[in-house]
PDB file of the backbone (N, CA, C, O) and the ligand in Angstrom, with CONECT records:
HET     ZN  A 101       1
ATOM      1  N   UNK A   1       9.681  -2.954   8.622  1.00  0.00           N
ATOM      2  CA  UNK A   1      10.538  -4.184   8.016  1.00  0.00           C
ATOM      3  C   UNK A   1       9.697  -4.887   7.194  1.00  0.00           C
ATOM      4  O   UNK A   1       8.574  -5.312   7.465  1.00  0.00           O
ATOM      5  N   UNK A   2      10.440  -5.001   5.959  1.00  0.00           N
ATOM      6  CA  UNK A   2       9.713  -5.998   4.898  1.00  0.00           C
ATOM      7  C   UNK A   2      10.311  -7.376   5.058  1.00  0.00           C
ATOM      8  O   UNK A   2      11.532  -7.532   5.077  1.00  0.00           O
ATOM      9  N   UNK A   3       9.489  -8.339   5.169  1.00  0.00           N
ATOM     10  CA  UNK A   3       9.988  -9.836   5.262  1.00  0.00           C
ATOM     11  C   UNK A   3      10.300 -10.316   3.833  1.00  0.00           C
ATOM     12  O   UNK A   3       9.566  -9.911   2.931  1.00  0.00           O
ATOM     13  N   UNK A   4      11.287 -11.116   3.551  1.00  0.00           N
ATOM     14  CA  UNK A   4      11.721 -11.292   2.497  1.00  0.00           C
ATOM     15  C   UNK A   4      10.992 -12.500   1.727  1.00  0.00           C
ATOM     16  O   UNK A   4      11.093 -12.660   0.511  1.00  0.00           O
ATOM     17  N   UNK A   5      10.304 -13.268   2.512  1.00  0.00           N
ATOM     18  CA  UNK A   5       9.594 -14.497   2.252  1.00  0.00           C
ATOM     19  C   UNK A   5       8.128 -14.256   2.572  1.00  0.00           C
ATOM     20  O   UNK A   5       7.742 -13.452   3.420  1.00  0.00           O
ATOM     21  N   UNK A   6       7.340 -15.027   1.815  1.00  0.00           N
ATOM     22  CA  UNK A   6       5.904 -15.080   2.078  1.00  0.00           C
ATOM     23  C   UNK A   6       5.137 -14.012   1.651  1.00  0.00           C
ATOM     24  O   UNK A   6       5.694 -13.076   1.077  1.00  0.00           O
ATOM     25  N   UNK A   7       3.849 -14.008   1.858  1.00  0.00           N
ATOM     26  CA  UNK A   7       3.127 -13.062   1.142  1.00  0.00           C
ATOM     27  C   UNK A   7       3.196 -11.675   2.051  1.00  0.00           C
ATOM     28  O   UNK A   7       3.556 -11.686   3.228  1.00  0.00           O
ATOM     29  N   UNK A   8       2.815 -10.531   1.365  1.00  0.00           N
ATOM     30  CA  UNK A   8       2.904  -9.322   2.056  1.00  0.00           C
ATOM     31  C   UNK A   8       1.776  -9.248   2.971  1.00  0.00           C
ATOM     32  O   UNK A   8       0.694  -9.792   2.746  1.00  0.00           O
ATOM     33  N   UNK A   9       2.078  -8.495   4.113  1.00  0.00           N
ATOM     34  CA  UNK A   9       0.715  -8.054   4.963  1.00  0.00           C
ATOM     35  C   UNK A   9       0.346  -6.749   4.432  1.00  0.00           C
ATOM     36  O   UNK A   9       1.023  -6.081   3.651  1.00  0.00           O
ATOM     37  N   UNK A  10      -0.935  -6.408   4.989  1.00  0.00           N
ATOM     38  CA  UNK A  10      -1.509  -5.115   4.347  1.00  0.00           C
ATOM     39  C   UNK A  10      -0.647  -3.944   4.603  1.00  0.00           C
ATOM     40  O   UNK A  10      -0.469  -3.040   3.787  1.00  0.00           O
ATOM     41  N   UNK A  11       0.006  -4.025   6.060  1.00  0.00           N
ATOM     42  CA  UNK A  11       0.857  -2.880   6.552  1.00  0.00           C
ATOM     43  C   UNK A  11       2.043  -2.874   5.477  1.00  0.00           C
ATOM     44  O   UNK A  11       2.369  -1.810   4.951  1.00  0.00           O
ATOM     45  N   UNK A  12       2.641  -3.998   5.180  1.00  0.00           N
ATOM     46  CA  UNK A  12       3.852  -3.874   4.299  1.00  0.00           C
ATOM     47  C   UNK A  12       3.556  -3.344   3.007  1.00  0.00           C
ATOM     48  O   UNK A  12       4.330  -2.670   2.328  1.00  0.00           O
ATOM     49  N   UNK A  13       2.254  -3.725   2.668  1.00  0.00           N
ATOM     50  CA  UNK A  13       1.990  -3.182   1.174  1.00  0.00           C
ATOM     51  C   UNK A  13       1.732  -1.537   1.280  1.00  0.00           C
ATOM     52  O   UNK A  13       2.050  -0.866   0.298  1.00  0.00           O
ATOM     53  N   UNK A  14       1.233  -0.950   2.303  1.00  0.00           N
ATOM     54  CA  UNK A  14       1.317   0.446   2.481  1.00  0.00           C
ATOM     55  C   UNK A  14       2.609   1.129   2.476  1.00  0.00           C
ATOM     56  O   UNK A  14       2.801   2.249   2.003  1.00  0.00           O
ATOM     57  N   UNK A  15       3.567   0.311   3.086  1.00  0.00           N
ATOM     58  CA  UNK A  15       4.915   0.822   3.102  1.00  0.00           C
ATOM     59  C   UNK A  15       5.571   0.926   1.877  1.00  0.00           C
ATOM     60  O   UNK A  15       6.479   1.727   1.658  1.00  0.00           O
ATOM     61  N   UNK A  16       5.069   0.030   0.982  1.00  0.00           N
ATOM     62  CA  UNK A  16       5.713  -0.222  -0.406  1.00  0.00           C
ATOM     63  C   UNK A  16       5.242   0.601  -1.382  1.00  0.00           C
ATOM     64  O   UNK A  16       5.891   0.801  -2.409  1.00  0.00           O
ATOM     65  N   UNK A  17       3.987   1.191  -1.133  1.00  0.00           N
ATOM     66  CA  UNK A  17       3.100   1.614  -2.132  1.00  0.00           C
ATOM     67  C   UNK A  17       3.841   2.944  -3.035  1.00  0.00           C
ATOM     68  O   UNK A  17       3.641   3.098  -4.239  1.00  0.00           O
ATOM     69  N   UNK A  18       4.576   3.699  -2.339  1.00  0.00           N
ATOM     70  CA  UNK A  18       5.198   4.703  -2.948  1.00  0.00           C
ATOM     71  C   UNK A  18       6.307   4.325  -3.887  1.00  0.00           C
ATOM     72  O   UNK A  18       6.466   4.924  -4.951  1.00  0.00           O
ATOM     73  N   UNK A  19       7.081   3.325  -3.496  1.00  0.00           N
ATOM     74  CA  UNK A  19       8.085   2.669  -4.128  1.00  0.00           C
ATOM     75  C   UNK A  19       7.483   2.123  -5.507  1.00  0.00           C
ATOM     76  O   UNK A  19       7.983   2.209  -6.629  1.00  0.00           O
ATOM     77  N   UNK A  20       6.212   1.509  -5.098  1.00  0.00           N
ATOM     78  CA  UNK A  20       5.604   0.599  -6.330  1.00  0.00           C
ATOM     79  C   UNK A  20       5.397   1.755  -7.338  1.00  0.00           C
ATOM     80  O   UNK A  20       5.881   1.577  -8.456  1.00  0.00           O
ATOM     81  N   UNK A  21       4.782   2.850  -7.111  1.00  0.00           N
ATOM     82  CA  UNK A  21       4.259   4.021  -8.110  1.00  0.00           C
ATOM     83  C   UNK A  21       5.578   4.543  -8.762  1.00  0.00           C
ATOM     84  O   UNK A  21       5.535   4.897  -9.939  1.00  0.00           O
ATOM     85  N   UNK A  22       6.705   4.607  -8.089  1.00  0.00           N
ATOM     86  CA  UNK A  22       7.935   5.129  -8.624  1.00  0.00           C
ATOM     87  C   UNK A  22       8.573   4.171  -9.235  1.00  0.00           C
ATOM     88  O   UNK A  22       9.623   4.579  -9.732  1.00  0.00           O
ATOM     89  N   UNK A  23       8.321   2.819  -9.437  1.00  0.00           N
ATOM     90  CA  UNK A  23       9.033   1.868 -10.258  1.00  0.00           C
ATOM     91  C   UNK A  23      10.315   1.495  -9.488  1.00  0.00           C
ATOM     92  O   UNK A  23      11.304   1.069 -10.086  1.00  0.00           O
ATOM     93  N   UNK A  24      10.278   1.685  -7.951  1.00  0.00           N
ATOM     94  CA  UNK A  24      11.407   1.480  -7.433  1.00  0.00           C
ATOM     95  C   UNK A  24      11.660   0.148  -6.742  1.00  0.00           C
ATOM     96  O   UNK A  24      12.709  -0.146  -6.168  1.00  0.00           O
ATOM     97  N   UNK A  25      10.509  -0.680  -6.867  1.00  0.00           N
ATOM     98  CA  UNK A  25      10.309  -1.955  -6.117  1.00  0.00           C
ATOM     99  C   UNK A  25      11.265  -2.904  -6.995  1.00  0.00           C
ATOM    100  O   UNK A  25      11.400  -2.710  -8.203  1.00  0.00           O
ATOM    101  N   UNK A  26      11.911  -3.927  -6.321  1.00  0.00           N
ATOM    102  CA  UNK A  26      12.464  -4.939  -7.245  1.00  0.00           C
ATOM    103  C   UNK A  26      11.336  -5.854  -7.860  1.00  0.00           C
ATOM    104  O   UNK A  26      10.153  -5.890  -7.522  1.00  0.00           O
ATOM    105  N   UNK A  27      11.940  -6.548  -8.789  1.00  0.00           N
ATOM    106  CA  UNK A  27      10.813  -7.227  -9.775  1.00  0.00           C
ATOM    107  C   UNK A  27      10.059  -8.244  -8.760  1.00  0.00           C
ATOM    108  O   UNK A  27       8.843  -8.396  -8.868  1.00  0.00           O
ATOM    109  N   UNK A  28      10.731  -8.871  -7.867  1.00  0.00           N
ATOM    110  CA  UNK A  28      10.236  -9.922  -6.999  1.00  0.00           C
ATOM    111  C   UNK A  28       9.183  -8.921  -5.910  1.00  0.00           C
ATOM    112  O   UNK A  28       7.991  -9.200  -5.775  1.00  0.00           O
ATOM    113  N   UNK A  29       9.675  -8.037  -5.368  1.00  0.00           N
ATOM    114  CA  UNK A  29       8.812  -7.384  -4.621  1.00  0.00           C
ATOM    115  C   UNK A  29       7.444  -6.782  -5.223  1.00  0.00           C
ATOM    116  O   UNK A  29       6.418  -6.619  -4.562  1.00  0.00           O
ATOM    117  N   UNK A  30       7.609  -6.466  -6.640  1.00  0.00           N
ATOM    118  CA  UNK A  30       6.534  -5.943  -7.274  1.00  0.00           C
ATOM    119  C   UNK A  30       5.487  -7.118  -7.512  1.00  0.00           C
ATOM    120  O   UNK A  30       4.274  -6.916  -7.462  1.00  0.00           O
ATOM    121  N   UNK A  31       5.972  -8.191  -7.739  1.00  0.00           N
ATOM    122  CA  UNK A  31       5.155  -9.335  -8.144  1.00  0.00           C
ATOM    123  C   UNK A  31       4.489  -9.715  -6.622  1.00  0.00           C
ATOM    124  O   UNK A  31       3.275  -9.919  -6.588  1.00  0.00           O
ATOM    125  N   UNK A  32       5.112  -9.790  -5.632  1.00  0.00           N
ATOM    126  CA  UNK A  32       4.525  -9.879  -4.247  1.00  0.00           C
ATOM    127  C   UNK A  32       3.358  -8.840  -4.025  1.00  0.00           C
ATOM    128  O   UNK A  32       2.266  -9.214  -3.599  1.00  0.00           O
ATOM    129  N   UNK A  33       3.594  -7.689  -4.291  1.00  0.00           N
ATOM    130  CA  UNK A  33       2.856  -6.487  -4.119  1.00  0.00           C
ATOM    131  C   UNK A  33       1.598  -6.735  -5.097  1.00  0.00           C
ATOM    132  O   UNK A  33       0.483  -6.563  -4.605  1.00  0.00           O
ATOM    133  N   UNK A  34       1.683  -7.067  -6.242  1.00  0.00           N
ATOM    134  CA  UNK A  34       0.444  -7.373  -7.171  1.00  0.00           C
ATOM    135  C   UNK A  34      -0.158  -8.673  -6.705  1.00  0.00           C
ATOM    136  O   UNK A  34      -1.373  -8.755  -6.887  1.00  0.00           O
ATOM    137  N   UNK A  35       0.453  -9.743  -6.122  1.00  0.00           N
ATOM    138  CA  UNK A  35      -0.244 -10.892  -5.720  1.00  0.00           C
ATOM    139  C   UNK A  35      -1.049 -10.558  -4.357  1.00  0.00           C
ATOM    140  O   UNK A  35      -2.119 -11.119  -4.125  1.00  0.00           O
ATOM    141  N   UNK A  36      -0.565  -9.755  -3.599  1.00  0.00           N
ATOM    142  CA  UNK A  36      -1.500  -9.335  -2.463  1.00  0.00           C
ATOM    143  C   UNK A  36      -2.651  -8.454  -2.909  1.00  0.00           C
ATOM    144  O   UNK A  36      -3.748  -8.619  -2.377  1.00  0.00           O
ATOM    145  N   UNK A  37      -2.489  -7.560  -3.814  1.00  0.00           N
ATOM    146  CA  UNK A  37      -3.626  -6.643  -4.361  1.00  0.00           C
ATOM    147  C   UNK A  37      -4.677  -7.722  -4.836  1.00  0.00           C
ATOM    148  O   UNK A  37      -5.858  -7.594  -4.512  1.00  0.00           O
ATOM    149  N   UNK A  38      -4.265  -8.739  -5.570  1.00  0.00           N
ATOM    150  CA  UNK A  38      -5.194  -9.581  -6.297  1.00  0.00           C
ATOM    151  C   UNK A  38      -6.120 -10.252  -5.307  1.00  0.00           C
ATOM    152  O   UNK A  38      -7.265 -10.585  -5.614  1.00  0.00           O
ATOM    153  N   UNK A  39      -5.619 -10.430  -4.174  1.00  0.00           N
ATOM    154  CA  UNK A  39      -6.665 -11.119  -3.034  1.00  0.00           C
ATOM    155  C   UNK A  39      -6.953 -10.248  -1.888  1.00  0.00           C
ATOM    156  O   UNK A  39      -7.300 -10.785  -0.836  1.00  0.00           O
ATOM    157  N   UNK A  40      -6.854  -8.977  -1.959  1.00  0.00           N
ATOM    158  CA  UNK A  40      -7.208  -8.159  -0.856  1.00  0.00           C
ATOM    159  C   UNK A  40      -7.870  -6.868  -1.404  1.00  0.00           C
ATOM    160  O   UNK A  40      -7.262  -6.027  -2.067  1.00  0.00           O
ATOM    161  N   UNK A  41      -9.199  -6.797  -1.054  1.00  0.00           N
ATOM    162  CA  UNK A  41     -10.009  -5.645  -1.562  1.00  0.00           C
ATOM    163  C   UNK A  41      -9.746  -4.340  -0.926  1.00  0.00           C
ATOM    164  O   UNK A  41      -9.893  -3.257  -1.492  1.00  0.00           O
ATOM    165  N   UNK A  42      -9.309  -4.529   0.405  1.00  0.00           N
ATOM    166  CA  UNK A  42      -8.913  -3.241   1.035  1.00  0.00           C
ATOM    167  C   UNK A  42      -7.800  -2.573   0.362  1.00  0.00           C
ATOM    168  O   UNK A  42      -7.854  -1.381   0.060  1.00  0.00           O
ATOM    169  N   UNK A  43      -6.728  -3.366   0.105  1.00  0.00           N
ATOM    170  CA  UNK A  43      -5.435  -2.776  -0.521  1.00  0.00           C
ATOM    171  C   UNK A  43      -5.704  -2.465  -1.951  1.00  0.00           C
ATOM    172  O   UNK A  43      -5.029  -1.597  -2.505  1.00  0.00           O
ATOM    173  N   UNK A  44      -6.683  -3.135  -2.625  1.00  0.00           N
ATOM    174  CA  UNK A  44      -7.032  -2.789  -4.023  1.00  0.00           C
ATOM    175  C   UNK A  44      -7.624  -1.333  -3.985  1.00  0.00           C
ATOM    176  O   UNK A  44      -7.254  -0.496  -4.808  1.00  0.00           O
ATOM    177  N   UNK A  45      -8.489  -1.068  -3.077  1.00  0.00           N
ATOM    178  CA  UNK A  45      -9.048   0.348  -2.931  1.00  0.00           C
ATOM    179  C   UNK A  45      -7.967   1.311  -2.689  1.00  0.00           C
ATOM    180  O   UNK A  45      -7.861   2.367  -3.311  1.00  0.00           O
ATOM    181  N   UNK A  46      -7.164   0.913  -1.763  1.00  0.00           N
ATOM    182  CA  UNK A  46      -6.143   1.826  -1.550  1.00  0.00           C
ATOM    183  C   UNK A  46      -5.209   2.225  -2.455  1.00  0.00           C
ATOM    184  O   UNK A  46      -4.850   3.392  -2.609  1.00  0.00           O
ATOM    185  N   UNK A  47      -4.772   1.200  -3.108  1.00  0.00           N
ATOM    186  CA  UNK A  47      -3.903   1.465  -4.306  1.00  0.00           C
ATOM    187  C   UNK A  47      -4.444   2.269  -5.321  1.00  0.00           C
ATOM    188  O   UNK A  47      -3.700   3.044  -5.922  1.00  0.00           O
ATOM    189  N   UNK A  48      -5.829   2.178  -5.638  1.00  0.00           N
ATOM    190  CA  UNK A  48      -6.519   2.831  -6.565  1.00  0.00           C
ATOM    191  C   UNK A  48      -6.710   4.301  -6.130  1.00  0.00           C
ATOM    192  O   UNK A  48      -6.717   5.256  -6.906  1.00  0.00           O
ATOM    193  N   UNK A  49      -6.858   4.357  -4.834  1.00  0.00           N
ATOM    194  CA  UNK A  49      -6.765   5.908  -4.176  1.00  0.00           C
ATOM    195  C   UNK A  49      -5.543   6.447  -4.332  1.00  0.00           C
ATOM    196  O   UNK A  49      -5.521   7.644  -4.619  1.00  0.00           O
ATOM    197  N   UNK A  50      -4.359   5.788  -4.201  1.00  0.00           N
ATOM    198  CA  UNK A  50      -3.117   6.462  -4.336  1.00  0.00           C
ATOM    199  C   UNK A  50      -2.738   6.778  -5.711  1.00  0.00           C
ATOM    200  O   UNK A  50      -2.086   7.788  -5.976  1.00  0.00           O
ATOM    201  N   UNK A  51      -3.144   5.911  -6.626  1.00  0.00           N
ATOM    202  CA  UNK A  51      -3.071   6.158  -8.020  1.00  0.00           C
ATOM    203  C   UNK A  51      -3.604   7.437  -8.438  1.00  0.00           C
ATOM    204  O   UNK A  51      -2.912   8.124  -9.190  1.00  0.00           O
ATOM    205  N   UNK A  52      -4.953   7.935  -7.985  1.00  0.00           N
ATOM    206  CA  UNK A  52      -5.652   8.989  -8.205  1.00  0.00           C
ATOM    207  C   UNK A  52      -4.850  10.185  -7.702  1.00  0.00           C
ATOM    208  O   UNK A  52      -4.572  11.153  -8.410  1.00  0.00           O
ATOM    209  N   UNK A  53      -4.460  10.028  -6.282  1.00  0.00           N
ATOM    210  CA  UNK A  53      -3.740  11.132  -5.536  1.00  0.00           C
ATOM    211  C   UNK A  53      -2.555  11.422  -6.370  1.00  0.00           C
ATOM    212  O   UNK A  53      -2.319  12.603  -6.627  1.00  0.00           O
ATOM    213  N   UNK A  54      -1.587  10.262  -6.939  1.00  0.00           N
ATOM    214  CA  UNK A  54      -0.479  10.554  -7.633  1.00  0.00           C
ATOM    215  C   UNK A  54      -0.864  11.435  -8.794  1.00  0.00           C
ATOM    216  O   UNK A  54      -0.221  12.432  -9.121  1.00  0.00           O
ATOM    217  N   UNK A  55      -1.826  11.056  -9.324  1.00  0.00           N
ATOM    218  CA  UNK A  55      -2.175  11.907 -10.812  1.00  0.00           C
ATOM    219  C   UNK A  55      -2.338  13.206 -10.339  1.00  0.00           C
ATOM    220  O   UNK A  55      -1.797  14.087 -11.008  1.00  0.00           O
ATOM    221  N   UNK A  56      -2.942  13.526  -9.363  1.00  0.00           N
ATOM    222  CA  UNK A  56      -3.333  14.862  -8.980  1.00  0.00           C
ATOM    223  C   UNK A  56      -2.143  15.683  -8.665  1.00  0.00           C
ATOM    224  O   UNK A  56      -1.951  16.828  -9.074  1.00  0.00           O
ATOM    225  N   UNK A  57      -1.350  14.982  -7.890  1.00  0.00           N
ATOM    226  CA  UNK A  57       0.096  15.569  -7.530  1.00  0.00           C
ATOM    227  C   UNK A  57       1.077  15.572  -8.641  1.00  0.00           C
ATOM    228  O   UNK A  57       1.942  16.445  -8.719  1.00  0.00           O
ATOM    229  N   UNK A  58       0.949  14.535  -9.571  1.00  0.00           N
ATOM    230  CA  UNK A  58       2.196  14.724 -10.337  1.00  0.00           C
ATOM    231  C   UNK A  58       3.161  13.737 -10.008  1.00  0.00           C
ATOM    232  O   UNK A  58       3.673  13.064 -10.903  1.00  0.00           O
ATOM    233  N   UNK A  59       3.454  13.584  -8.838  1.00  0.00           N
ATOM    234  CA  UNK A  59       4.675  12.968  -8.216  1.00  0.00           C
ATOM    235  C   UNK A  59       4.320  12.701  -6.750  1.00  0.00           C
ATOM    236  O   UNK A  59       3.337  13.224  -6.225  1.00  0.00           O
ATOM    237  N   UNK A  60       5.086  11.935  -6.156  1.00  0.00           N
ATOM    238  CA  UNK A  60       4.741  11.427  -4.726  1.00  0.00           C
ATOM    239  C   UNK A  60       6.004  11.023  -4.014  1.00  0.00           C
ATOM    240  O   UNK A  60       6.642  10.064  -4.448  1.00  0.00           O
ATOM    241  N   UNK A  61       6.432  11.717  -2.898  1.00  0.00           N
ATOM    242  CA  UNK A  61       7.644  11.487  -2.274  1.00  0.00           C
ATOM    243  C   UNK A  61       6.949  10.846  -0.872  1.00  0.00           C
ATOM    244  O   UNK A  61       5.765  10.955  -0.554  1.00  0.00           O
ATOM    245  N   UNK A  62       7.953  10.186  -0.165  1.00  0.00           N
ATOM    246  CA  UNK A  62       7.723   9.649   1.079  1.00  0.00           C
ATOM    247  C   UNK A  62       6.880  10.559   2.076  1.00  0.00           C
ATOM    248  O   UNK A  62       5.881  10.202   2.701  1.00  0.00           O
ATOM    249  N   UNK A  63       7.510  11.851   2.096  1.00  0.00           N
ATOM    250  CA  UNK A  63       7.016  12.834   3.052  1.00  0.00           C
ATOM    251  C   UNK A  63       5.863  13.641   2.655  1.00  0.00           C
ATOM    252  O   UNK A  63       5.386  14.521   3.373  1.00  0.00           O
ATOM    253  N   UNK A  64       5.377  13.288   1.369  1.00  0.00           N
ATOM    254  CA  UNK A  64       4.261  14.020   0.950  1.00  0.00           C
ATOM    255  C   UNK A  64       2.705  13.450   1.517  1.00  0.00           C
ATOM    256  O   UNK A  64       1.633  14.044   1.404  1.00  0.00           O
ATOM    257  N   UNK A  65       2.916  12.328   2.052  1.00  0.00           N
ATOM    258  CA  UNK A  65       1.606  11.722   2.768  1.00  0.00           C
ATOM    259  C   UNK A  65       1.467  12.037   4.081  1.00  0.00           C
ATOM    260  O   UNK A  65       2.219  11.522   4.908  1.00  0.00           O
ATOM    261  N   UNK A  66       0.462  12.946   4.457  1.00  0.00           N
ATOM    262  CA  UNK A  66       0.392  13.482   5.638  1.00  0.00           C
ATOM    263  C   UNK A  66       0.357  12.411   6.736  1.00  0.00           C
ATOM    264  O   UNK A  66      -0.305  11.394   6.531  1.00  0.00           O
ATOM    265  N   UNK A  67       1.027  12.569   7.894  1.00  0.00           N
ATOM    266  CA  UNK A  67       1.060  11.360   8.801  1.00  0.00           C
ATOM    267  C   UNK A  67      -0.224  10.994   9.305  1.00  0.00           C
ATOM    268  O   UNK A  67      -0.445   9.848   9.699  1.00  0.00           O
ATOM    269  N   UNK A  68      -1.302  12.127   9.318  1.00  0.00           N
ATOM    270  CA  UNK A  68      -2.614  12.036  10.064  1.00  0.00           C
ATOM    271  C   UNK A  68      -3.193  10.985   8.950  1.00  0.00           C
ATOM    272  O   UNK A  68      -3.652   9.912   9.343  1.00  0.00           O
ATOM    273  N   UNK A  69      -3.172  11.254   7.780  1.00  0.00           N
ATOM    274  CA  UNK A  69      -3.864  10.379   6.810  1.00  0.00           C
ATOM    275  C   UNK A  69      -3.319   9.001   6.912  1.00  0.00           C
ATOM    276  O   UNK A  69      -4.103   8.053   6.905  1.00  0.00           O
ATOM    277  N   UNK A  70      -1.928   8.799   7.013  1.00  0.00           N
ATOM    278  CA  UNK A  70      -1.424   7.455   7.252  1.00  0.00           C
ATOM    279  C   UNK A  70      -1.969   6.845   8.458  1.00  0.00           C
ATOM    280  O   UNK A  70      -2.470   5.721   8.433  1.00  0.00           O
ATOM    281  N   UNK A  71      -1.893   7.481   9.403  1.00  0.00           N
ATOM    282  CA  UNK A  71      -2.669   6.780  10.779  1.00  0.00           C
ATOM    283  C   UNK A  71      -3.990   6.331  10.485  1.00  0.00           C
ATOM    284  O   UNK A  71      -4.316   5.172  10.742  1.00  0.00           O
ATOM    285  N   UNK A  72      -4.879   7.249   9.901  1.00  0.00           N
ATOM    286  CA  UNK A  72      -6.192   6.896   9.448  1.00  0.00           C
ATOM    287  C   UNK A  72      -6.282   5.806   8.756  1.00  0.00           C
ATOM    288  O   UNK A  72      -7.096   4.924   9.030  1.00  0.00           O
ATOM    289  N   UNK A  73      -5.493   5.747   7.825  1.00  0.00           N
ATOM    290  CA  UNK A  73      -5.429   4.598   6.893  1.00  0.00           C
ATOM    291  C   UNK A  73      -5.315   3.320   7.645  1.00  0.00           C
ATOM    292  O   UNK A  73      -6.112   2.382   7.622  1.00  0.00           O
ATOM    293  N   UNK A  74      -4.076   3.432   8.393  1.00  0.00           N
ATOM    294  CA  UNK A  74      -3.900   2.045   9.171  1.00  0.00           C
ATOM    295  C   UNK A  74      -4.876   1.617  10.253  1.00  0.00           C
ATOM    296  O   UNK A  74      -4.933   0.459  10.667  1.00  0.00           O
ATOM    297  N   UNK A  75      -5.616   2.577  10.677  1.00  0.00           N
ATOM    298  CA  UNK A  75      -6.609   2.236  11.743  1.00  0.00           C
ATOM    299  C   UNK A  75      -7.800   1.604  10.748  1.00  0.00           C
ATOM    300  O   UNK A  75      -8.351   0.544  11.049  1.00  0.00           O
ATOM    301  N   UNK A  76      -8.077   2.192   9.788  1.00  0.00           N
ATOM    302  CA  UNK A  76      -9.122   1.680   8.780  1.00  0.00           C
ATOM    303  C   UNK A  76      -8.934   0.034   8.550  1.00  0.00           C
ATOM    304  O   UNK A  76      -9.753  -0.884   8.538  1.00  0.00           O
ATOM    305  N   UNK A  77      -7.578   0.076   8.385  1.00  0.00           N
ATOM    306  CA  UNK A  77      -7.184  -1.440   7.838  1.00  0.00           C
ATOM    307  C   UNK A  77      -7.214  -2.381   9.149  1.00  0.00           C
ATOM    308  O   UNK A  77      -7.442  -3.588   9.066  1.00  0.00           O
ATOM    309  N   UNK A  78      -6.959  -1.704  10.383  1.00  0.00           N
ATOM    310  CA  UNK A  78      -7.212  -2.568  11.569  1.00  0.00           C
ATOM    311  C   UNK A  78      -8.659  -3.034  11.824  1.00  0.00           C
ATOM    312  O   UNK A  78      -9.038  -4.161  12.144  1.00  0.00           O
ATOM    313  N   UNK A  79      -9.497  -1.741  11.580  1.00  0.00           N
ATOM    314  CA  UNK A  79     -10.979  -2.027  11.682  1.00  0.00           C
ATOM    315  C   UNK A  79     -11.475  -3.249  10.688  1.00  0.00           C
ATOM    316  O   UNK A  79     -12.151  -4.194  11.094  1.00  0.00           O
ATOM    317  N   UNK A  80     -11.073  -3.100   9.444  1.00  0.00           N
ATOM    318  CA  UNK A  80     -11.434  -3.800   8.431  1.00  0.00           C
ATOM    319  C   UNK A  80     -11.028  -5.429   8.567  1.00  0.00           C
ATOM    320  O   UNK A  80     -11.631  -6.404   8.119  1.00  0.00           O
ATOM    321  N   UNK A  81      -9.850  -5.367   9.307  1.00  0.00           N
ATOM    322  CA  UNK A  81      -9.418  -6.859   9.449  1.00  0.00           C
ATOM    323  C   UNK A  81     -10.171  -7.451  10.713  1.00  0.00           C
ATOM    324  O   UNK A  81     -10.378  -8.661  10.805  1.00  0.00           O
ATOM    325  N   UNK A  82     -10.540  -6.621  11.604  1.00  0.00           N
ATOM    326  CA  UNK A  82     -11.420  -6.907  12.631  1.00  0.00           C
ATOM    327  C   UNK A  82     -12.921  -7.603  12.262  1.00  0.00           C
ATOM    328  O   UNK A  82     -13.479  -8.621  12.672  1.00  0.00           O
ATOM    329  N   UNK A  83     -13.286  -6.593  11.320  1.00  0.00           N
ATOM    330  CA  UNK A  83     -14.547  -6.827  10.673  1.00  0.00           C
ATOM    331  C   UNK A  83     -14.735  -8.187   9.772  1.00  0.00           C
ATOM    332  O   UNK A  83     -15.808  -8.778   9.657  1.00  0.00           O
ATOM    333  N   UNK A  84     -13.563  -8.557   9.184  1.00  0.00           N
ATOM    334  CA  UNK A  84     -13.626  -9.605   8.303  1.00  0.00           C
ATOM    335  C   UNK A  84     -13.142 -10.781   9.100  1.00  0.00           C
ATOM    336  O   UNK A  84     -13.249 -11.886   8.569  1.00  0.00           O
ATOM    337  N   UNK A  85     -12.688 -10.707  10.153  1.00  0.00           N
ATOM    338  CA  UNK A  85     -12.105 -11.887  11.096  1.00  0.00           C
ATOM    339  C   UNK A  85     -10.676 -12.314  10.485  1.00  0.00           C
ATOM    340  O   UNK A  85     -10.015 -13.203  11.022  1.00  0.00           O
TER     341      UNK A  85
HETATM  342 ZN    ZN A 101      -4.071  -6.061   1.948  1.00  0.00          ZN2+
END
C-alpha cells in the first residue's frame, strides 16, 4: 500500500522501483521516489543495482524479480535499519 502523503518508506520505494524504471510513476510519485533516494544510502545502492540488472535484462516486469531475491532484500533493509537505529 502506497501512502499518498509524506515521504516514502524504504519498503514503498522497493515496491515502486519497477514502475520507476518503466516510467510508469506519476510525476508526484517520481519526485517522492527521487527525494527518498537522495537521503537514503540503502535505496541508492538498491536502485543502482536494479539499473544494472535492467540493463542486463533489457526489460523488467513485476514477476521477473525472483521472490527469494525480494525477500533477501527486504531482510537486508530490516538489518540495515536496525544497524543504523
Ligand atoms: Zn530507503
